[in-house]
MARMAR-21228 format. One record per residue (C-alpha): x, y negated, z negated. Coordinates in pm, whole numbers, plus 32768, in hexadecimal, padded with zeros to 4 digits. Example, Ala and Ser with C-alpha at 12.3 -4.5 7.8 and 13.67 -1.06 7.14 Angstrom:
2
84CE81C27CF4 8557806A7D36 
This chain:
551
5B0FD71082B1 599ED6CD827D 592CD567824C 5851D51C811A 575ED3FA80E2 56F4D3B27F79 559FD3047F53 5533D2747E00 54B4D11E7D92 559ED1117C64 570FD0C67CB5 578FD16F7B77 56E0D2B67BD3 5776D2A97D30 58CBD2717C95 5890D38F7B9E 5839D47E7CB8 5978D41C7D6E 5A45D46B7C39 599CD5BE7C0A 59E3D6347D71 5B39D6CC7DB8 5B2BD6667F27 5C7FD6F17F89 5C3BD8487EF4 5AE5D8617F97 5B56D7DF80EA 5A7DD6A680D2 5AA6D5378125 59DAD44A804B 599CD3688172 5884D27E8105 577FD203800F 5621D1718022 553DD0DA7F17 53EFD1467FAD 5351D21280C6 5340D0F681C1 54B0D0A68198 5506D21781A9 544BD24282F4 5507D1198383 5651D1B8831E 55E7D30383BC 5595D2508502 56EAD1A4850B 57CED2C08499 57DAD43C849F 579ED4EF8353 577FD65E82FF 56FBD6538198 561BD55B80E2 5600D55A7F63 54CDD48F7F0A 5404D4217DDC 528AD4327DFB 5216D3107D24 5290D1DB7DE3 5200D0847E45 51AED0117FAA 518ED178802C 5161D2917F34 5204D3E57F53 50D6D4977FEA 50B6D39A8108 522ED3A8813D 522AD5258150 510FD51D8250 51C2D41D832B 5314D4C98309 528BD61F8364 51DCD58D8496 5300D4BB8517 542CD58984A2 53BCD6F58482 551FD7808472 5589D6BD833C 5599D77C81F3 54D3D6D580DA 5526D6FD7F67 541BD6647E85 5450D5DA7D25 531DD5B77C48 52B5D59E7AD9 51EFD6947A07 50BED5B47A17 50D1D5A77B95 506ED70D7BE1 4F95D69C7D04 50D4D6197DA5 5171D7707D8A 5048D8057E42 5067D6F67F50 51D8D74C7F75 5185D8B67FB5 506FD85780A7 5165D78E8175 5267D8A68174 5369D8088094 5495D8E8805E 5475D8D07EE3 540FD7EA7DCA 54ADD7947C7E 5416D7177B3A 54A1D5E57A8E 5590D5C879E7 5663D6717AF3 577CD7507A76 58C0D7547B3E 58CBD8D07B5C 5760D8E37BD1 57A1D7D97CD7 58DBD8907D49 581CD9D97D6B 5709D9387E3A 57FED8817F1E 58CFD9BC7F45 579ADA797FB6 573FD96480AA 589DD9548141 5898DACF8165 5755DAB6822B 57EAD9A58306 5924DA75833C 584DDB9983AB 5787DABF849B 58C2DA2C8531 595ADB848561 581BDC038603 580FDAD486E9 597CDB098744 5937DC7B878C 580EDC228867 58D8DB1F8927 59F7DC158950 5908DD2389C7 586CDC378AC4 59C6DBD58B41 5A41DD3D8B54 5908DDB38C02 5924DC908CF3 5A90DCE78D41 5A45DE588D74 5917DDFD8E44 59E7DD1A8F25 5AF9DE1E8F4D 5A03DF348FA0 5946DE559092 5A85DDF99149 5AF2DF66914C 59A4DFBF91EE 59C8DEAE92F8 5B2BDF23934B 5AB0E0899375 59A8E00E946A 5A9DDF44953E 5B86E0729543 5A6BE14395D3 5A55E221949F 58DBE24794A5 5893E3B49459 571AE3AA9437 5638E28A949D 5549E2C59379 5663E2C59279 56FAE18A930F 55A8E0DD9301 557BE13F9194 56D2E0B3913E 5685DF789202 5544DF4E913A 560CDF508FF6 56DFDE319075 55C6DD699110 563ADDB69272 551CDE9792E3 5489DD8293BC 55D8DD729473 55ADDED494F8 54C7DE619612 5539DCF79635 563CDC5D971E 577ADC58964F 58A0DB8396BC 5A04DB9B9643 5AFFDA849617 5C75DAC395F1 5D5DD9B19573 5ECFD99B9526 5FFAD8B4951C 60D7D8EF9648 621FD86D96D1 6223D83B9845 633FD7FC9934 6345D69C99CD 6247D67B9AE4 634FD62D9BEA 640DD7739BCC 63C4D8E49BDD 6462D9D09AE3 65A4DA749B4C 65C5DBEB9B5E 668DDBE29A1A 6559DB5C996E 648ADC7999F8 658FDD5E9962 6560DCC8980B 660DDB7597E4 655FDA689716 649AD96597D6 64ADD7F4977B 6453D7559632 6505D6F594F6 657CD8319446 654CD78192F7 63DDD7429349 6353D88093E1 61DFD8CD9402 6220DA129345 6267D943920E 6107D8B1921C 603CD9F2923B 5FAFD9E090DB 5F50D86D90EA 5EA3D8AC9238 5DE4D9D391A7 5D73D903907C 5CFCD7EB915F 5C3DD8E1923A 5B96D9919117 5B30D845907E 5A98D7D591CA 59D7D91F91E4 5958D8F09081 58E8D78D90D2 5824D81091FC 5724D8A1910A 572EDA00919B 5725D9929308 586FDA469342 594EDB49929C 5AC8DB27928A 5BA3DC5E928B 5D07DCD692C1 5D85DDF79396 5EC8DE8B930C 5F39DED29470 5F51DD5A94B1 5FDDDCC39370 5FFEDB639400 5E93DB48946E 5D45DB0893C5 5BFBDB6C9463 5A91DB029443 594ADBB0949D 5806DAEE94C8 56A8DB0A9556 56A4D99795A3 56B0D9109707 57ECD8E497D5 57C0D76A97B6 57B3D785963A 58E9D8609638 599ED76B971C 5951D649962F 59BAD71E9505 5B05D77395AE 5B46D6059609 5B0AD59194A3 5BE6D6AA941D 5CFDD64A950F 5CE4D4DD94A3 5CF6D53A9333 5E1CD627936D 5EDFD51D9429 5EA2D4209313 5F03D50C91F7 6013D5E59290 6097D51593B1 606BD63194AC 5F92D64E95DD 5E93D76695B7 5E69D85896DA 5D06D8E296F4 5C59D9EE97BF 5AE0DA2697DA 5A72DB7D984F 5949DBF99911 5804DC3C9852 57CFDD9E97D4 567DDE3B9787 5678DF6896A1 5784DFDF95AF 581BE0C996B3 5868DF9D9791 591BDED99680 5A6BDF6D96DF 5A4ADEEC9844 59D9DD9797CB 5AFBDD8396D7 5BFDDDEC97DB 5B74DCE498C9 5BB9DBD997C1 5D1EDC5B979B 5D44DC4A9913 5CB8DAE79920 5DA9DA83980B 5ECEDB1098CE 5E68DA489A01 5E11D9089946 5EDFD7D4998F 5F7CD8709AC4 5E7AD7EE9BBB 5E4CD9529C32 5D00D97E9B7E 5C59D86B9C4A 5D07D8DC9D88 5C7FDA389D49 5B1ED9AF9D31 5B45D8F99E7C 5BCEDA289F35 5AC4DA72A03D 5B28DBD3A09D 5C19DCEEA059 5C62DDB09F1E 5C6FDCD89DE4 5C44DDE39CD7 5C49DF569C8C 5AF4DFFD9C76 5A83E0AA9B38 5A8BE1FC9BE7 5BF0E1C79C62 5C60E16D9B03 5BBCE2A79A76 5C76E3819B74 5DBEE2DA9B17 5D70E30899A5 5D44E47F99DF 5E95E4949A90 5F39E3E79969 5E8DE4C8986B 5F03E5FC992A 6067E576993D 6079E55F9ABA 6148E42A9B19 6169E49B9C83 5FEEE4A59CAA 5FDEE3549BFB 60D4E2BE9CF4 6010E3449E1D 5EC9E2BF9D8D 5F47E15B9D5C 5FF6E13B9EAE 5EC4E0DF9F7F 5E22DFEE9E81 5F6BDF329E5B 5FA3DF1C9FD3 5E40DEA1A013 5E49DDA39EF9 5F9DDD1F9F6B 5F15DCECA0C9 5DDDDC37A047 5E67DB2D9F59 5F69DAEB9E4F 5E57DAC39D4A 5DB9DC119D9F 5F0EDCB99DA3 5F6BDC399C48 5E13DC989BC6 5E3ADE009C3E 5F95DE0E9B9F 5F03DDA59A50 5DDFDE969A6A 5ED0DFB69AA0 5FB8DF379991 5EA0DF22988F 5E43E08A98E2 5FACE0F698AE 5FD1E030976E 5E92E0C696DE 5F1AE224971F 606CE1C5968C 5FC8E140954D 5EF7E27A9523 602FE3509547 60FBE27A9458 61F0E20C9568 62A8E0C79526 62D9E00D966D 641DDF5096A7 6416DDD496AC 6441DDD99825 630EDEB8983F 6228DDDE9768 618ADD209883 607DDC7D97AD 6187DBC996DE 620FDB159811 60FCDB1A991B 61C9DA439A09 62B6DB6D9A2C 61AADC049B0D 61F7DAF49C0D 6353DB8A9C33 62B0DCCE9CA9 6288DC299DFE 6262DD659ED0 6185DE979EB2 62BADF739E97 6345DEAC9D6F 61F8DEC29CBC 61DCE0379D00 633AE07B9C7A 62F9DFAB9B40 61ACE0569AF4 6222E1B59B4A 634BE1909A5F 6257E1599940 617BE27599BC 62A5E36199AE 62DEE2FD9846 6175E34997F4 6181E49298B3 62BCE4FF97FB 6211E4C396AF 60DBE5809721 61B1E6A8978D 625EE6A5963C 610DE69E9590 6094E7BD9667 61B6E89495EB 613CE85F9489 5FD2E82794E2 5F34E8C593B0 6013E80B92B9 5FEBE6C69378 5E75E6F99386 5E58E73A9212 5F2DE60891C5 5E4BE53592A1 5D12E5C99202 5D94E58890A2 5DEEE42190FE 5C94E3F3918E 5BEEE47B9053 5CC9E3A98F6C 5C74E2709034 5B00E2BC9057 5A9FE3738F18 5991E26D8ED6 58D5E2C69015 57F2E3EC9068 58EFE50090B5 5891E65D9121 5956E77E91B1 5891E7A092F7 58C4E6349359 5A34E63C92FF 5A6DE77E93C3 59C5E6E194F1 5A93E5A594C7 5BD7E66E94D7 5B58E75995E9 5B45E899951B 5A3FE9A394E6 59A5E963938C 59D9EACA9310 5B46EAD5937F 5B7DE97592FA 5AF1E9D991A3 5BD2EB0C9189 5D07EA529203 5CC9E932910F 5CB3EA1B8FE3 5DE5EADD9057 5EBFE9A99088 5E42E8CF8F68 5DFDE9DC8E64 5C9BE96A8E1E 5B57E94E8EDE 5AF4E81A8F9F 59E4E7C68E9F 5AD8E7EF8D7F 5BD7E7078E1F 5AD4E5FA8E6C 5A4AE6128D0A 5BA9E5F88C74 5BF7E4C78D49 5AB4E4208CD9 5AECE47D8B6D 5C4FE3F38B72 5BC9E2A48BE6 5AACE2B58AE9 5BADE2E789D2 5C68E1B08A48 5B29E0E38A4A 5AC0E16188F2 5C15E10C8863 5C4EDFBF890C 5AF9DF1C893D 59B0DED6888E 58E1DF4589BA 579EDFFD896B 577BE17189B4 568EE11B8AD3 5798E03D8B72 58ACE13F8B3F 57D2E2518BD2 5794E1828D0B 58FFE1158D2C 597AE27D8D18 5881E31B8E07 578FE3C38D15 561EE3AF8D6B 55B3E3298C16 562CE2EF8AB2 5579E4218A28 5624E50F8B1B 5772E4628AE0 5750E4878964 56F4E5F78972 580CE6418A6B 5906E5818994 58A2E643885C 58B7E7928910 5A0FE7358991 5AABE69B8858 59D1E70F8737 5967E5B086CA 5873E4B18752 58F8E3798804 5874E2A086E6 5928E37285DE 5A66E36786AB 5A55E1EB86C5 5A0AE1C48550 5B34E29C84F5 5C10E1CB85D7 5B8BE08C853E 5BBDE10B83DA 5D28E1718410 5D7DE04184E2 5E15E12285E9 5DCBE26286A2 5E75E3A88648 5F7EE40C8740 5EB9E547878A 5D55E54F880F 5C51E61D8753 5C82E78B8799 5BB5E81888B5 
């Protein structure tokens, strides 16, 4: 309902106007009266009104002065002016001050109803437009956040195809300055630990539940923890970015270009807030700084490793270790990764034997650290291959289980068992390599249609010759690479046209087209209608036809 203020110096005229207005039918509330301009301005200061019906010939403050003051102080209010035949100069003043309409005395009920109906229609239109703008801002903000987080996750997974393309995407999300800065990662999560005075039994290593009240498990508080973390990141004013990695559903991660001291304070405050709100102790891990997008994966993995070691005392012991092996080198990890990709568990076992023996001889902290480094490498390969690890194999869920691997042989057996699982899957994939490859390519396109995709880069990513890759893609999928990418983008564009009020520029950017003009011409060539016509048809019918426009 719209609130109406009636302003006239004669009480009987105010009462007459009330009687002539069918407030319920017009969606109005006759909320107040005033006898002159000064009184009316006081009412407008104290209460919210949408429409003012005012006489022009009044004492104290005449209608012209009132219109001037009202337009200056309350520009959004609709003004309806009432004047006599002899007051034509008042009518001109009303128009000068952008009154919605004016009526000549005596006022007829139907004329007043027509004017008020027109005014309420204008207000309805403005409210709908404001609501559309707010919805568009919200939708664009949500899509922006999702795409930004998707981009960050690709970087920490090491999925940087071209440096220039990554930098361009980073610029869109305001992260271009991060490409050459020291970026630190923080990993946090709620974790149950075994009591400090006992080590986990072998049964626990094999999968039994460790400690804690089964009715109050950290898993039940994943969503509240995520909400707290995202709110804290938002409050940081852009100093850090919060994100989730689907491979670690119980954890939340942060990336920042702030100092290690700043990140430590941030983590301490977050832990304090989490304890107060959820009643759980928060385990945290701060990784080593990474410079350049290609180093983000290493920085992220180091935060996962620090999280796994947190609270055990091993992290500090590792720092104090004066000599001996305390970690795998980057080159060693790359060699092991190649063995896993080729499905060679025997080579994997030989490669980890010496690092485990040396780390075991050096210190417990270094030994556990090497175990986790190797485990994270295995888990990454398992996730990429779609392998679900058993509970007993999910070392990150129960980091204290690593303490039960108290000899190099036990650790080697545990890790090699997972490697054999990964190798078996890789051998299976090799038997159906082309089909598996195409499935992986299609998944990649469907997940990254909004980015700059081209056949050469994708062929290189999946280790194929571009010409062979192009022919194989068309043979297996039934359409060319360009056609498939375009169809994937168009399918998402249709969803956005049907379900949002986003502009064509926004939709073009969100679906990977270079600009709105190219998107519109491509859409029309594909479906025979422009995006705007398609949206208007959808709006007119209230729903979208079950079939898309014919290609």
